[in-house]
C-alpha positions in Angstrom: 1.7 109.8 -64.5 5.0 111.0 -65.9 4.0 109.9 -69.4 0.8 112.0 -69.2 2.7 115.0 -68.1 5.1 114.7 -71.0 2.2 114.3 -73.4 0.5 117.5 -72.3 3.8 119.4 -72.4 4.2 118.2 -76.0 0.7 119.4 -76.9 1.3 122.8 -75.3 4.5 123.2 -77.3 2.8 122.4 -80.6 0.0 124.9 -79.9 2.4 127.7 -79.1 3.9 127.5 -82.6 2.3 130.1 -84.8 1.1 128.8 -88.2 2.7 130.1 -91.3 0.8 132.2 -93.9 1.3 134.6 -96.8 2.0 138.1 -95.2 0.8 141.3 -97.0 1.8 144.9 -96.3 -1.7 146.3 -96.8 -5.2 145.2 -95.8 -8.1 147.1 -97.5 -10.6 147.5 -94.7 -13.5 148.3 -97.1 -12.9 145.5 -99.6 -11.4 142.9 -97.2 -8.6 142.3 -99.6 -4.8 141.9 -99.2 -2.1 143.6 -101.4 1.7 144.1 -101.6 2.8 140.5 -100.7 5.9 140.4 -98.4 6.3 136.6 -98.4 5.6 133.7 -96.1 6.0 134.3 -92.4 4.5 133.2 -89.1 1.1 134.9 -88.4 2.4 136.2 -85.0 5.3 137.9 -86.8 3.1 139.2 -89.7 0.7 140.7 -87.1 3.4 142.7 -85.3 2.0 145.4 -87.6 -1.8 145.9 -87.2 -2.0 147.4 -90.7 -0.9 144.1 -92.3 -3.0 141.2 -93.5 -2.4 137.5 -94.1 -3.8 134.6 -96.1 -3.7 131.1 -94.6 -4.7 127.8 -96.1 -8.3 128.9 -96.7 -7.2 131.6 -99.1 -9.2 134.3 -97.4 -7.6 137.6 -96.5 -7.5 138.2 -92.7 -6.7 141.5 -91.0 -4.2 142.0 -88.2 -6.1 144.9 -86.6 -8.5 144.5 -83.7 -12.0 143.4 -84.9 -14.0 146.2 -86.3 -17.1 146.7 -88.5 -16.6 148.3 -92.0 -18.9 151.2 -92.9 -22.2 150.1 -94.5 -21.7 149.6 -98.2 -23.8 151.4 -100.8 -27.4 150.2 -101.4 -27.7 147.7 -104.2 -30.0 148.1 -107.1 -33.8 147.5 -106.7 -34.8 143.8 -107.2 -37.3 144.9 -109.8 -37.2 147.6 -112.4 -40.8 148.7 -111.9 -43.3 148.8 -109.0 -42.2 147.9 -105.5 -39.1 145.8 -104.7 -36.2 146.0 -102.2 -32.6 146.9 -102.1 -29.9 145.6 -99.8 -26.6 146.7 -98.3 -23.9 144.9 -96.2 -21.1 145.5 -93.8 -18.3 143.2 -92.7 -16.4 142.4 -89.6 -12.6 142.3 -90.2 -9.9 141.8 -87.6 -8.8 139.7 -84.7 -11.6 138.8 -82.4 -15.4 139.5 -82.8 -17.2 142.8 -83.5 -19.6 144.2 -81.0 -23.1 144.7 -82.2 -25.0 146.3 -79.3 -27.7 147.7 -81.6 -28.2 144.3 -83.2 -27.9 145.7 -86.7 -26.3 142.6 -88.1 -24.4 142.5 -91.4 -27.3 142.9 -93.8 -30.0 145.6 -94.2 -33.0 145.6 -96.5 -35.3 148.4 -97.4 -38.2 148.9 -99.8 -37.7 150.7 -103.1 -39.7 151.7 -106.2 -37.8 152.9 -109.4 -40.9 153.3 -111.5 -44.5 153.6 -110.5 -45.6 151.8 -113.7 -44.3 148.9 -115.8 -43.5 149.2 -119.5 -46.2 148.0 -122.0 -45.4 147.2 -125.6 -46.8 149.1 -128.5 -47.9 148.0 -132.0 -46.6 148.9 -135.5 -48.5 151.1 -138.0 -48.6 150.1 -141.7 -45.4 150.4 -143.8 -44.9 153.7 -145.6 -44.1 154.0 -149.4 -40.7 152.8 -150.8 -38.2 155.6 -151.2 -36.1 156.1 -154.4 -33.2 153.8 -155.2 -30.0 154.8 -153.6 -27.9 154.9 -156.8 -28.3 156.1 -160.4 -26.5 153.2 -162.1 -26.2 149.5 -161.3 -27.9 148.0 -158.3 -28.6 149.7 -154.9 -31.0 149.8 -152.0 -34.4 151.3 -151.4 -36.0 152.0 -148.0 -39.4 152.1 -146.3 -40.3 152.9 -142.8 -43.1 152.4 -140.2 -43.9 153.9 -136.8 -44.6 152.4 -133.4 -47.9 154.0 -132.9 -50.8 151.5 -133.2 -51.1 151.6 -130.3 -48.1 153.7 -128.9 -46.1 152.1 -126.1 -46.6 153.0 -122.4 -44.1 153.7 -119.6 -41.0 153.2 -121.6 -42.2 150.2 -123.7 -41.4 149.7 -127.4 -42.3 147.7 -130.4 -40.4 144.4 -131.2 -38.8 144.3 -134.6 -37.3 147.0 -137.0 -38.8 150.4 -138.0 -36.9 150.3 -141.3 -36.9 147.7 -144.1 -34.4 147.6 -147.1 -34.7 145.9 -150.5 -32.4 145.8 -153.5 -33.2 147.9 -156.6 -31.8 147.9 -160.2 -31.5 151.1 -162.3 -30.9 149.2 -165.6 -27.8 151.3 -166.3 -24.2 150.0 -166.5 -21.7 151.7 -164.0 -18.1 152.4 -164.9 -15.5 150.3 -163.1 -12.7 152.3 -161.5 -9.3 150.8 -161.0 -8.1 149.3 -157.7 -4.7 148.4 -156.5 -3.6 144.8 -155.8 -1.8 144.1 -152.5 1.8 145.3 -152.2 4.4 142.7 -153.3 7.1 141.4 -151.0 10.0 143.7 -150.1 13.0 143.2 -152.3 16.5 142.9 -151.1 18.4 145.9 -149.8 20.4 147.9 -152.3 23.5 147.2 -150.1 24.3 145.0 -147.1 25.8 147.6 -144.8 25.6 151.3 -144.1 28.4 153.8 -144.8 29.2 156.2 -142.1 27.9 159.7 -143.0 25.6 158.3 -145.8 22.0 157.5 -145.9 21.1 153.9 -145.3 20.4 151.7 -148.3 16.8 151.2 -149.5 14.5 148.4 -150.5 11.4 148.5 -152.7 8.1 146.7 -153.3 5.5 147.0 -156.2 1.8 146.7 -156.8 -0.5 146.6 -160.0 -3.7 148.3 -160.9 -5.6 145.1 -161.4 -8.0 144.7 -158.5 -10.0 145.5 -160.6 -8.6 146.9 -163.7 -10.4 150.1 -164.9 -13.2 149.5 -167.5 -12.9 151.0 -171.0 -16.7 151.3 -171.9 -17.8 153.2 -170.0 -14.3 154.4 -169.0 -13.3 154.0 -165.4 -10.7 155.9 -163.4 -7.1 154.7 -163.1 -5.7 153.8 -159.7 -4.5 156.9 -157.8 -0.9 157.0 -156.4 2.3 155.2 -157.2 3.0 151.6 -158.1 6.3 151.6 -156.2 7.2 152.2 -152.5 10.6 152.4 -150.9 12.0 152.5 -147.4 15.4 152.7 -145.7 17.0 149.5 -144.6 17.5 149.2 -140.9 19.2 146.7 -138.6 22.7 146.8 -140.2 24.6 147.7 -137.1 28.2 147.4 -136.2 29.1 144.1 -134.4 27.0 143.8 -131.3 28.4 143.7 -127.7 26.0 142.0 -125.3 25.7 143.3 -121.7 26.8 141.5 -118.6 25.9 141.9 -114.9 28.2 143.4 -112.4 28.4 142.2 -108.8 25.4 142.7 -106.4 25.7 145.6 -104.0 25.1 145.4 -100.3 21.5 145.1 -98.9 19.9 148.3 -97.7 18.6 148.8 -94.2 15.2 147.2 -93.4 12.4 149.5 -94.8 10.6 149.6 -91.4 11.4 149.9 -87.7 8.6 147.6 -86.6 7.1 144.4 -87.9 8.1 142.9 -91.2 9.6 145.0 -94.0 11.9 144.7 -97.0 15.5 145.2 -97.8 16.9 145.9 -101.3 20.1 145.3 -103.2 21.0 146.3 -106.8 23.4 145.4 -109.6 24.3 147.2 -112.8 24.5 145.9 -116.4 28.0 147.2 -116.9 30.3 144.1 -117.1 30.4 145.0 -120.1 27.7 147.5 -121.1 25.8 146.6 -124.3 26.9 148.5 -127.4 26.0 148.8 -131.1 22.6 147.1 -130.5 23.8 144.5 -128.2 21.3 142.8 -125.9 20.6 144.1 -122.4 21.3 141.9 -119.5 18.5 139.4 -118.8 17.1 139.2 -115.3 16.3 141.8 -112.6 18.6 144.6 -111.5 16.9 144.7 -108.1 16.7 141.9 -105.5 14.1 142.3 -102.6 14.3 140.2 -99.4 12.0 140.2 -96.4 13.3 141.4 -93.0 11.9 141.0 -89.5 12.5 143.7 -86.9 11.0 141.5 -84.1 9.4 144.7 -82.8 5.6 145.3 -82.3 4.2 148.2 -84.2 2.0 150.7 -82.2 -1.7 149.8 -82.0 -3.7 153.1 -81.8 -6.6 153.3 -79.4 -10.2 153.3 -80.6 -13.2 154.5 -78.6 -15.8 152.1 -77.5 -19.5 153.0 -78.0 -20.8 155.5 -75.5 -22.6 154.1 -72.4 -26.2 154.9 -71.7 -26.9 158.3 -70.3 -26.9 158.3 -66.5 -30.0 159.3 -64.5 -30.8 163.0 -64.5 -29.8 164.4 -61.0 -29.0 167.6 -59.2 -27.1 167.3 -55.9 -29.3 167.6 -52.8 -32.5 168.2 -54.7 -35.5 166.3 -55.9 -35.9 167.5 -59.5 -38.4 165.0 -60.8 -41.2 166.7 -62.8 -39.9 170.1 -61.7 -40.2 172.4 -64.8 -37.9 175.0 -63.3 -35.1 172.8 -61.8 -32.7 171.3 -64.4 -30.0 168.7 -63.5 -27.2 167.0 -65.4 -26.6 163.5 -66.8 -23.4 162.0 -68.1 -22.1 159.1 -70.2 -18.7 157.5 -70.6 -16.7 155.6 -73.2 -13.5 153.5 -73.1 -10.3 153.8 -75.1 -9.8 150.2 -76.3 -7.1 148.2 -78.0 -4.2 150.7 -77.4 -0.9 148.8 -77.2 2.8 149.2 -77.9 2.8 152.9 -77.4 0.0 153.6 -79.9 -1.7 157.0 -79.9 -4.4 157.7 -77.3 -8.0 158.2 -78.4 -8.6 161.8 -79.3 -11.4 163.6 -77.3 -12.9 163.2 -73.8 -13.7 160.0 -72.0 -16.8 161.5 -70.6 -19.5 164.1 -71.6 -22.4 165.6 -69.9 -25.5 167.7 -70.7 -28.2 169.6 -68.8 -31.5 167.8 -68.4 -35.0 167.8 -66.9 -36.1 164.6 -65.1 -39.5 163.6 -66.6 -39.5 160.0 -65.3 -43.1 159.1 -64.7 -44.3 162.7 -65.2 -47.7 163.3 -66.8 -47.3 165.2 -70.0 -49.9 166.0 -72.7 -49.2 165.4 -76.4 -50.5 164.9 -79.9 -50.0 162.1 -82.5 -47.5 162.8 -85.2 -48.1 162.1 -88.9 -47.1 158.7 -90.2 -43.3 158.3 -90.4 -41.4 156.7 -93.4 -41.4 153.0 -93.9 -38.6 151.3 -91.9 -36.3 148.4 -93.0 -37.7 145.1 -94.0 -37.7 142.5 -91.2 -36.5 139.8 -91.5 -34.0 141.0 -94.1 -34.5 138.1 -96.6 -37.2 135.6 -97.5 -41.0 135.8 -98.2 -41.9 136.7 -94.6 -40.2 140.1 -94.7 -42.4 143.1 -93.7 -42.0 146.9 -93.5 -43.5 149.0 -90.7 -44.2 152.6 -90.1 -45.4 154.3 -86.9 -46.9 157.4 -85.4 -45.5 158.7 -82.2 -46.9 160.7 -79.3 -45.2 164.1 -79.6 -45.1 165.6 -76.1 -45.8 169.2 -75.2 -42.8 170.6 -73.3 -43.9 174.2 -73.5 -44.1 174.5 -69.7 -40.3 174.0 -69.6 -39.4 177.5 -70.6 -35.6 177.5 -69.9 -34.2 175.2 -72.6 -30.9 177.0 -73.1 -28.9 176.5 -69.8 -25.7 177.9 -68.4 -23.1 180.4 -69.8 -22.5 178.2 -72.8 -26.3 178.1 -73.6 -26.4 174.3 -73.7 -29.6 172.7 -74.9 -31.4 170.8 -72.2 -32.6 167.3 -72.8 -35.6 165.4 -71.3 -34.5 162.3 -69.4 -36.7 159.4 -68.4 -39.9 157.8 -69.6 -43.0 160.1 -68.9 -46.6 159.1 -68.5 -47.7 160.4 -72.0 -51.3 161.5 -72.5 -52.2 161.6 -76.2 -55.8 161.1 -77.6 -56.8 157.5 -77.5 -56.1 155.6 -80.7 -56.6 152.0 -81.8 -53.4 149.9 -82.3 -53.8 149.9 -86.0 -53.8 153.7 -86.0 -50.4 153.7 -84.3 -48.5 151.1 -86.3 -48.9 149.8 -89.8 -47.1 146.8 -91.4 -47.2 145.6 -95.0 -45.3 142.8 -96.8 -42.1 143.8 -98.6 -42.3 142.7 -102.2 -39.8 140.9 -104.4 -37.4 140.1 -101.5 -34.4 137.8 -102.3 -34.5 134.4 -100.7 -32.3 133.7 -97.6 -29.1 131.9 -98.5 
């Protein structure tokens, strides 16, 4: 029995040790990426600051904040460039724990799209036009002819495959003069002197070229090469004897850069033992040394509101207000300030809100059918079974409720409950329509 007790105590001690990971000072909540590496630390120490992130052995960046959904990303491009397709967008859950999804929205949404109502159709080339005159008046050149994409013309942004222009060589039968061209510059010669006198211009060096690439023709006469056959430049790099730099001693470390969680401390040194002079080399290495420091103090975790609860039943103290068009009540809903720890800020705003209401639970109300609404999201959000749906709703007539702005603040009254709606009778297919979503990506 004693041996089993020691075994379980050993397991508990091993589990209490926080694993080590690469700790980062910044977690990008939209991209899910880590930046500004601090160094290796225990995950518990890294997550003393909820703004930090870490990478463990899986190489994935994890956030130290309480779990929270990102905003929905932008809609992607349509899966087809013409006619109907779909586009998708995603959101991600980053942080410690799991994200709530009371609306069951998931992490992927798909909706129908149509960038063009028609698809491109290729056209056909007309006959080639006449050759244009030769491009030169002596020697050989080029001539051009063109054709148009008009037989038939393309439709909906289509085109013709191939070129609209064709070139061919042409010979004028006349000899052209050959103008002179410079050869490449020769190598630089030695400097006129091997040192620089104080107060004088530096010595020079020179290189040459010849007008032989090609040489100008004599019959017909060509033009000589423009410019000079000689170039010069000042010699540089003849300094006094060089003194190379050396590092001075390291200074003391600065205070830790933060008052909670992990931070950095810095020390510096100067290249002054001796300073480099007369072109001497700078000190090699870094003038700054950065070390990680641990305050062992938790950073504040600010509170975040939960989602609002459902609205309460519409009531008025001491009165039955159901179906009473002249007797409003009030309903309320609440939310909770979650995750606040270590003296973080409280959630801004109120924990509860209320509004005036009329209780229409089970009341008989007349109405008329709305027009068809827009197409909804594709469900499921991937694969060949995805469908889009649109509906018509029974729009109720509330005209008998004449007082819709209530109280000194003129609050807008809401209608609470599920009434017995009386709209003209319609078949099911006249209330809801579903059609397949086209060109939906497969599920992965």
